[in-house]
BARO-709445 format. One line per 5 residues: number of its first residue (from 1); their letters; for each residue x, y, z of N, C-alpha, C. Coordinates in steps of 0.001 Angstrom, whole numbers. Example, Ala and Ser with C-alpha at 12.3 -4.5 7.8 and 13.67 -1.06 7.14 Angstrom:
BEGIN
1	AS	13190:-5690:7800:12300:-4500:7800:13200:-3300:7800 ~ 12850:-2250:7080:13670:-1060:7140:12900:30:7870
END
This chain:
BEGIN
1	DWSSD	705:-1205:46:-207:234:-94:871:1239:176 ~ 986:1944:-1182:1763:3115:-1341:915:4084:-682 ~ 1598:5017:319:1112:6639:499:829:7433:-664 ~ -257:8429:-476:-353:9302:-1808:895:10263:-1572 ~ 1636:10200:-807:2977:11365:-1038:4057:11033:-1364
6	VCSSD	4371:9869:-1760:5005:8858:-2443:5221:8952:-4229 ~ 6092:9842:-4658:5955:9695:-6015:6580:8494:-6915 ~ 5859:7857:-7817:6573:6802:-8034:8156:7052:-8539 ~ 8513:8162:-8894:9497:8543:-9719:10602:8406:-8748 ~ 10195:8743:-7271:11139:8302:-6074:11715:7077:-5959
11	LYGGA	10756:5934:-6252:11184:4824:-5925:11587:4139:-7522 ~ 11177:4397:-8552:11744:3906:-9545:12645:5112:-10361 ~ 13310:4993:-11377:14290:5870:-12026:13421:6575:-13219 ~ 12458:5984:-13198:11445:6845:-14184:10459:6053:-14914 ~ 9802:5978:-16209:9003:5221:-17039:9561:4083:-17049
16	GTFVI	8726:2898:-16854:8974:1735:-17699:8019:725:-16835 ~ 8444:-623:-17236:7748:-1762:-16625:8591:-2569:-15697 ~ 8366:-2771:-14441:8903:-3435:-13233:8254:-4372:-12841 ~ 8679:-5602:-12266:8317:-6559:-11970:8706:-7043:-10508 ~ 7990:-7175:-9846:8047:-7573:-8440:8074:-8959:-8122
21	VVEDP	8892:-9841:-7383:8712:-11155:-7612:9195:-11641:-5935 ~ 8147:-12197:-5550:8366:-13142:-4074:8601:-14528:-4443 ~ 9856:-15237:-3814:9980:-16259:-3710:10000:-16866:-2560 ~ 9370:-18451:-2418:9770:-19289:-1189:10160:-20356:-1661 ~ 11042:-21078:-1093:11766:-22207:-1412:10996:-23250:-1655
26	NRNGG	9905:-23549:-1261:9275:-24691:-1267:7715:-24860:-940 ~ 6993:-25451:-1651:5294:-25384:-1180:5165:-26734:-89 ~ 3898:-27100:-8:3489:-28043:643:3716:-29241:67 ~ 3776:-30445:582:3805:-31581:67:2492:-32158:-62 ~ 2340:-32805:-1274:1058:-33837:-1377:81:-32792:-2187
31	VNNLP	257:-31879:-2805:-803:-30996:-3423:-1148:-32301:-4702 ~ -2282:-32184:-4714:-2880:-33283:-5729:-2443:-32752:-7319 ~ -2843:-31142:-7421:-2670:-31031:-9158:-1278:-30216:-9518 ~ -30:-30659:-8485:1221:-30286:-8695:2226:-31178:-8358 ~ 2713:-32039:-9245:3543:-32874:-9095:4795:-32564:-8315
36	GSINQ	5264:-33380:-7599:6791:-33036:-6658:6322:-31873:-5948 ~ 5215:-31551:-5254:4716:-30237:-4776:5954:-29654:-3601 ~ 6292:-30442:-2630:7184:-30074:-1995:8654:-29504:-2456 ~ 9218:-29902:-3618:10124:-29426:-4341:10113:-28334:-5084 ~ 8738:-28075:-5248:8573:-26573:-6299:8431:-25290:-5332
41	IFCIS	9436:-24526:-5881:9242:-23026:-5661:7750:-22538:-5844 ~ 7473:-21435:-4438:6457:-20900:-4591:6831:-19428:-5140 ~ 6347:-19009:-5891:6373:-17661:-6493:5270:-16998:-7029 ~ 5321:-15494:-6718:3987:-14459:-6630:4715:-13449:-7552 ~ 3664:-12452:-8146:4553:-11298:-8687:3570:-10224:-8945
46	STIII	4229:-8936:-9270:3276:-7794:-9277:4283:-6930:-10529 ~ 3462:-6752:-11458:3741:-5978:-12562:3794:-4581:-12177 ~ 4136:-3324:-12329:4193:-2335:-12168:4572:-1384:-13555 ~ 3443:-874:-14224:3822:-323:-15260:3659:1441:-15102 ~ 5069:1958:-15030:5129:3481:-14721:4890:4232:-16194
51	SPFTG	3912:4887:-16427:3786:5902:-17595:3389:7277:-17423 ~ 4342:8389:-18086:3488:9749:-17812:2184:9645:-18590 ~ 1698:8817:-19393:312:9188:-19984:-1199:8566:-19062 ~ -589:7554:-18279:-1606:6938:-17402:-1758:7756:-15935 ~ -724:8487:-15510:-678:9107:-14380:-282:8198:-13051
56	HNNSV	-643:8485:-11729:-713:7527:-10583:-1397:6387:-10488 ~ -923:5493:-9964:-1546:4041:-10009:-1407:3132:-8811 ~ -2473:2976:-8273:-2472:2152:-7075:-2443:428:-7582 ~ -1955:-345:-6673:-1829:-1944:-7216:-3118:-2363:-6707 ~ -3872:-3328:-7131:-4936:-3856:-6960:-5031:-4334:-5271
61	ILNNL	-6080:-4319:-4806:-5875:-5134:-3108:-7169:-5684:-3061 ~ -6542:-6913:-2498:-7275:-8294:-2707:-7934:-8299:-1126 ~ -9226:-8394:-1211:-9565:-8424:290:-9902:-9856:998 ~ -9782:-10842:254:-9971:-12284:671:-8804:-12998:918 ~ -8836:-13916:1540:-7520:-14713:1893:-7134:-15422:885
66	PVQDA	-6109:-16052:831:-5788:-16859:-714:-5688:-18200:-33 ~ -6412:-18560:820:-6343:-20314:1606:-7931:-20200:1973 ~ -8464:-21461:1463:-9630:-21700:1429:-9988:-23309:1580 ~ -11038:-23361:2412:-11279:-24840:2218:-12675:-25206:1130 ~ -13028:-26281:844:-14105:-26396:-364:-14550:-27718:214
71	CLNVP	-15819:-28279:191:-16602:-29474:503:-16418:-30511:-528 ~ -16155:-31796:-111:-16053:-32934:-1383:-17567:-32922:-1657 ~ -17562:-33023:-3272:-18649:-33167:-3899:-19848:-31983:-3907 ~ -19473:-30772:-3689:-20316:-29694:-3411:-19829:-28615:-4528 ~ -20416:-27795:-4863:-20098:-26718:-5519:-19165:-25619:-4883
76	WVHNP	-18215:-24983:-5528:-17236:-24001:-4511:-17366:-23085:-5204 ~ -17540:-21911:-4674:-17290:-20614:-5243:-16489:-19621:-4462 ~ -15386:-18983:-5123:-14578:-17944:-4404:-14587:-16456:-5151 ~ -14331:-15842:-4500:-13933:-14284:-5158:-12584:-13607:-4392 ~ -11689:-13077:-4903:-10440:-12787:-4124:-10975:-11346:-3548
81	AAYDP	-12286:-10892:-4058:-12484:-9619:-3597:-11487:-8541:-4008 ~ -11405:-8577:-5141:-10265:-7687:-5372:-11162:-5687:-5685 ~ -10003:-4905:-5266:-10670:-3614:-5053:-9443:-2794:-5868 ~ -9666:-1952:-7128:-9059:-819:-7301:-9155:560:-6960 ~ -8263:963:-6073:-8636:2316:-5577:-8701:3737:-6631
86	DGDEL	-8288:3010:-7924:-8121:3949:-9004:-9399:3930:-9873 ~ -10296:3023:-9684:-11076:2672:-10230:-10717:2095:-11764 ~ -9892:1682:-11814:-9275:620:-13336:-10093:-731:-13476 ~ -10280:-979:-14759:-11014:-2098:-15015:-10074:-3309:-14439 ~ -10908:-4441:-13979:-10007:-5337:-13521:-10500:-6300:-14628
91	VYSLV	-9552:-7327:-14881:-9575:-8510:-15683:-8641:-9605:-15216 ~ -9329:-10939:-14969:-9056:-11766:-14468:-9105:-13151:-14973 ~ -7731:-13814:-14702:-7752:-15006:-15540:-7156:-16134:-14697 ~ -7215:-17546:-15103:-6297:-18539:-14400:-5168:-18478:-14922 ~ -4090:-18765:-14298:-2628:-19273:-14927:-2233:-20175:-14049
96	PCMGD	-1223:-20648:-15091:-352:-21864:-14435:541:-21285:-12942 ~ 537:-22201:-11890:1246:-22214:-10788:2818:-21358:-11132 ~ 3518:-20576:-10533:4626:-20201:-10910:5741:-20995:-10032 ~ 6695:-21316:-10536:7803:-21672:-9791:9138:-20921:-9931 ~ 10565:-21450:-9971:11488:-20731:-9947:11784:-19866:-11021
101	DCVPI	11765:-18493:-10637:12012:-17643:-11403:10624:-17115:-12111 ~ 9587:-17528:-11209:8082:-17195:-11670:7903:-17660:-13058 ~ 8487:-18934:-13533:8434:-19703:-14499:7160:-20639:-14219 ~ 6603:-20861:-15001:4988:-21794:-14739:5879:-23352:-14346 ~ 5101:-23820:-13708:5538:-25045:-13072:5058:-26233:-14309
106	AGWQI	5857:-26853:-14866:5644:-28165:-15412:4761:-29257:-14882 ~ 3797:-29490:-15570:2709:-30859:-15075:1834:-30119:-14147 ~ 1652:-28851:-14083:422:-28329:-12806:-573:-28244:-13990 ~ -1645:-28682:-13202:-3120:-28908:-13835:-4225:-27919:-12938 ~ -4999:-27510:-13973:-6473:-26944:-13649:-7073:-28113:-12482
111	PSDWT	-7713:-28081:-11475:-8270:-28866:-10406:-9036:-30030:-11071 ~ -9922:-29334:-12230:-10718:-30162:-12913:-10164:-31114:-14093 ~ -9014:-30843:-14286:-8234:-31289:-15377:-7638:-32746:-14433 ~ -7210:-32358:-13362:-6582:-33166:-12653:-7812:-34440:-12653 ~ -8735:-34143:-12330:-9720:-34938:-11812:-10124:-35821:-12929
116	ASSTD	-10236:-35114:-14227:-10468:-35559:-15678:-11810:-36485:-15732 ~ -12589:-35441:-15267:-14084:-36096:-14992:-14926:-34945:-16157 ~ -15951:-35760:-16810:-16533:-34828:-17650:-17765:-33871:-17007 ~ -17668:-34254:-15757:-19072:-33477:-14951:-18255:-32530:-14107 ~ -16794:-32335:-13883:-16140:-31372:-13189:-15716:-30116:-14188
121	FFTID	-15809:-29026:-13557:-15208:-27819:-14344:-14881:-27024:-13180 ~ -13888:-26252:-13732:-13366:-25294:-12963:-12871:-24022:-13628 ~ -13853:-22553:-13367:-13585:-21545:-14044:-13477:-20301:-13213 ~ -13137:-19112:-14290:-13062:-18138:-13479:-13535:-16865:-14599 ~ -14686:-16026:-13878:-15245:-15041:-14352:-14343:-13761:-14734
126	PTNGD	-14078:-13404:-16211:-13048:-12447:-16557:-13228:-11332:-15796 ~ -14711:-11140:-15491:-15454:-9723:-15464:-15387:-9379:-13782 ~ -15680:-10596:-13205:-16026:-10296:-11718:-15242:-11209:-10527 ~ -14404:-12021:-11504:-13192:-12699:-10522:-14014:-13778:-9908 ~ -15087:-14316:-10228:-15587:-15871:-9560:-15036:-16898:-9806
131	ITWSV	-14404:-17590:-9145:-13932:-18855:-9253:-15059:-19925:-9050 ~ -15098:-20849:-10003:-16259:-21804:-9571:-15891:-22900:-9759 ~ -15887:-24255:-8803:-15536:-25755:-9328:-16717:-25947:-9064 ~ -16990:-26978:-10017:-18541:-27312:-9945:-18715:-28544:-9142 ~ -17941:-29447:-8797:-17856:-30435:-7836:-16407:-31328:-7656
136	PLFAG	-15841:-30613:-6750:-14782:-31055:-6329:-14701:-32590:-6087 ~ -14138:-33268:-6375:-14352:-35099:-6619:-13663:-35591:-5868 ~ -12277:-35082:-5217:-11419:-35650:-4282:-10579:-34773:-3603 ~ -10903:-35447:-2277:-10303:-34681:-1164:-8576:-34496:-1210 ~ -8294:-33081:-508:-6649:-32882:-622:-6511:-31554:-899
141	EYNIA	-5537:-31261:-1140:-4737:-30077:-1445:-4758:-29832:-3071 ~ -5203:-28498:-3008:-4922:-28279:-4684:-4347:-26537:-4634 ~ -3372:-26423:-5572:-2890:-25118:-5450:-3660:-24448:-7126 ~ -3835:-23158:-7117:-4378:-22400:-8195:-3208:-20971:-8440 ~ -3528:-20732:-9239:-2702:-19229:-9538:-3740:-18074:-10440
146	IQIEE	-4228:-17188:-9732:-4975:-16223:-10277:-4179:-15051:-10984 ~ -4328:-14503:-12150:-3853:-13259:-12589:-4984:-11910:-12708 ~ -4639:-11135:-12246:-5370:-9681:-12051:-4935:-8795:-12581 ~ -5463:-8286:-14022:-4925:-7050:-14795:-5724:-5798:-14548 ~ -5111:-4676:-14550:-5483:-3693:-14544:-5541:-2772:-15735
151	YRYGE	-6795:-2229:-16169:-6627:-1537:-17346:-7067:-399:-17068 ~ -6723:875:-17790:-7138:2248:-17884:-7301:3006:-19178 ~ -8039:3194:-19772:-8668:3430:-20966:-7851:2356:-22106 ~ -8161:1224:-21451:-7875:280:-22542:-6259:-63:-22808 ~ -5603:597:-21804:-4172:459:-21346:-3709:-591:-20479
156	LVGRV	-2890:-1455:-20373:-2268:-2189:-19155:-1688:-1110:-18095 ~ -2055:-1280:-17113:-1387:-408:-16094:-737:-1044:-15041 ~ -1149:-2285:-14849:-575:-3211:-13672:-1270:-4756:-13821 ~ -636:-5574:-13042:-1004:-6830:-13159:-245:-7500:-11816 ~ -908:-8555:-11038:-1010:-9428:-10015:-1169:-11009:-10043
161	IRDMQ	-400:-11370:-9975:-358:-12777:-10057:-91:-13464:-8482 ~ -1589:-14036:-8178:-1822:-14654:-6490:-1990:-15903:-6789 ~ -1495:-16880:-5947:-1272:-18216:-6042:-2156:-18523:-4611 ~ -3104:-19581:-4695:-4011:-19774:-3955:-4144:-21234:-3563 ~ -4295:-21686:-2232:-4329:-23107:-1744:-5956:-23403:-1344
166	ITVVT	-6266:-24263:-2037:-7696:-24759:-1803:-7438:-26337:-1420 ~ -8547:-26462:-185:-8156:-27954:655:-9535:-28353:499 ~ -9809:-29539:-332:-11260:-30156:-369:-11250:-30926:865 ~ -12111:-30924:1863:-12581:-31763:2960:-13843:-32471:2819 ~ -14178:-33199:3611:-15516:-33842:3801:-16340:-32867:4760
171	CNNNP	-17199:-32351:4286:-18084:-31641:5212:-19377:-32201:5512 ~ -19640:-32075:6802:-20897:-32393:7628:-22062:-31236:7812 ~ -21940:-29855:7097:-22448:-29024:7207:-23522:-29074:5721 ~ -24279:-29795:5405:-24887:-29823:4332:-26519:-29228:4125 ~ -26353:-28485:3121:-28077:-27817:3206:-29094:-28632:3202
176	PVIPD	-30205:-28147:4008:-30992:-29191:4157:-31721:-29726:2945 ~ -32392:-30883:2843:-33430:-30906:1588:-35092:-30615:2230 ~ -35534:-29672:1555:-37051:-29354:1769:-37779:-30032:755 ~ -38658:-30773:1245:-39428:-31841:288:-40544:-30921:-614 ~ -41100:-31124:-1694:-41842:-30350:-2135:-43287:-30157:-1047
181	LPDYC	-44064:-29075:-1299:-45309:-29146:-324:-46297:-29200:-1171 ~ -47750:-30116:-499:-48645:-30186:-1597:-49362:-28947:-1964 ~ -49790:-28937:-3199:-50851:-28514:-3740:-52043:-28106:-3237 ~ -52364:-27052:-1921:-53714:-27115:-1463:-54461:-26011:-2126 ~ -54380:-25414:-3232:-54969:-24738:-4178:-56082:-25376:-4837
END
């Protein structure tokens, strides 16, 4: 979160595209859709585009945590609750989880591709960021990565890649089944 009294030219030498990367030496072991996960480097990044034509820019703020549980055989929906303080248009997409030097990890699969079921799908709405998993079929841990791009007047002004962990568990809190009421009319 940058304070409004800090000028971007004070932090960076001038206009340009700058990528900020954070790497962690390894991930959790046993991630279903990521082979050899314990040996994979975890990498997230933010791209900052400084341009005299687009003006001041704040990075997107993500208000929901990137760790969530899903229930086995129950539809799951998540939204990162992204907010752009500048009112820039946000565009969401799923990208491969990133490893060493923020390069896509070979063998990573979208959770529904890992389950290889024709009834299972995993999507992201490019406009509102809703991530939908139709029916998590196998318990365990899954990793995904979400890319959020910021556009101002049709021009890309920033990008964030967030890695997320989804743990599918057996849940006892199922919605009630309400039988049809007889027609009294």
